[in-house]
N, C-alpha and C positions, 0 to 999 in steps of 0.2 A: 121684646125690642132690646133687650139685653143682650140676648142670646145671639140676634141677627148682628148685632155691632161687633160681638166676639168672633163671631162668624167672618165678618167684613174684617176686621182688626187680623184676624187671622190668616186671611188671604191677602190682605195688605202688607204683612210681613214678609211672605214668602215672594213676593214680586221683587222686592230689591236684590234678595238673596240669587234668585234665576238669572235677573240681570248683570250681575256681579260674576256669575259663572259664564257668561256667554261674553262678558267684555274680558274676560281674563286672558292672557296671552299663553298660548301652549308654549310648553318647554322644548327643549331639543329633540327628545324622541316621543314626543305626543303629537297626535292629529287631531283635528274637529272633526266629529261626528255631524250627521245632517241636522241634529237638535242643537248642535253648536256646542256639546260637551267635548272638553279634553279627553283624550283616550290613550292610553301607551301604543305605542306603535307593536307591531307583530314581529316575534322571533322567529326566524326559520332555521330549519334543521340545517346540519352540515351538507354542503352539495347544493345548497339552496341560497337565494337571495330574494329580497322584495321585489316586484316588477317596477314599483317606482320609487322616488325618494319619499321618505317620510319624517317628519319631525317639525316644529316650531309650527304647527296648526294645519300643514299639508300633508296628504299620503292617504285621504278616505279610501279604500276601496284597494289599497296596495294588498297583493297576495302573493306568497310563495311560489317561486319557479325556479326549475334547474340553473346550475350554473353554465354559461355560453361556454364552447370549446376553448380549450387551453386556459381555461379559468378552474379554480377552488376556492372551497371555504372549509374548513376543518372541523369547525365546532357548530353549536347552536347559538345564534347570538343575531344581532342588529346589522353587524357588520356584511359589505358586500363581497363578491367572490374577488379575488384577486388574481391576477396573470399568473401564469405557472412560469417556474423557471427555464432558461433555455441554457441547456449545459454547453452547449457549441460556441455561443456567444462569450462565456468565459473561458472558454479553452479548455474543456474538462469532458472526461467521457460521461455518459449517462448511465447510472447503474440501476435507476428504476423510473419508470414513465410516470407522468401526471395523469391524475384523475380528477373528477368532482370534488374529491374528498381530501385530497392529499397532493403536495406539490411533488415536483420533478427531484429525483436524488442525485446529485452528482457525484462521480467518482474521483479518479486520480487525475492529475493533468496529463493534456496529450503531450507526445514526443515533442522534445525541444520547448517545452515551458515547464514553470515552476511556482510554486505558491509562496509569495513573499511573507517573512514571519514580522510581525512587527514587535516593538519593544516590548508590548505588555505580553508576549508571548503566544498571541492568537495568530492565526494565518488569514492572508487576504482569501475571499470567495474566489477571485478571478486570478488564473495563471497568466504569468506574463513569459514574453519570449525569454530565453536563455540569455540571448546577445553573444558578442563576440569573446567577452571574458567573463565566463558564468560563474558563479560561486562554486567554491569546490566541493561543498559538503552537500550539494542537491545531485541527488542520485539521477533525476530526470535528465540534468543536462549533462554528465556526464557521458551518457549512452548515445549524444547525439554522433551521427556517421563522419560530420567534418572534424571532431575532436577525437576520434580515436585513432591512436599512431599504428603505422603498417607495422605488421610482423619483422623482425630481421630475417632475410633470405641466410637459410641453411647452407653451408658448405662443406663439402664432405674434401678428406685428405687429398683422395684422387683428383679433385676439380683443383687444389691448391699446387699439387705437383704438376698439373697439365700447364697451369698459367705459368709457372717457374720455368718449365723447358721451352714454352714459345717464348718468352721474353728472355732467354738466353742464346735462343736460336736469332732472333732478331738483332741482339748485341753484336753476334759471330759477323753476322751478312754485313753489318755497320762497320765494322771494324776490318774486315777485308775489303771491302770496297775503299776504304780511306788509305789503306796500304797500297793496293793496286793503283790509286790516284798518286801517290808519293813518288811509288817507282816510275810512273809514266811521265812524271813531272821532270825527274832527275835525267831519265833517257833523253829527253827532249833537249835538255840543257848540255848534256854530253856530246849531242850529236852536232850542236851549233859552236861550240867552242872549238874544235881542231881546225875547222874552216875558216874562222875568223885568225887564228893563229898562223896558218899558213899564207894567208894573205898580208899580213903584218911582215912576216919575215921576206 
């Protein structure tokens, strides 16, 4: 009789413990199994993520699946796959492609763009247009087509002498025309003057 009571007491002492386990809320990275017990969410390898959300009691039956296109995950964790970086959107050349386990690698700025340096010394990820008055210390901006001065035209001594001869000839012709005009005007005046004097006498 005492033995059966002990057994009954033993059973009765386990019932509250099981009820307490079932009523307990699961934490952030736990799900409830079919028995109502909280279990840790599964961690997925690099390049994989869980097929559905897991945590706070949800996620039973979640399994690891590969990252979708243009997404990646670098390490084994509970994290979801992240979107790959698009270098073109931040005006930079692409040095390395994105894979399921690594992000894309961006290179230098595209021509006509530069990376702004912050007060902390670090540079922005995005390249910005050089603008009408670009910073003089940015090599990417100094190479812009509309900022390159035209080289001076080389002139030979022969060209200079030819230009001097042409200018002298033009000046001589103009001077000769002026002299002819003066002579013509004087002749006209002299021809009119005697006839006027004869009539007056």
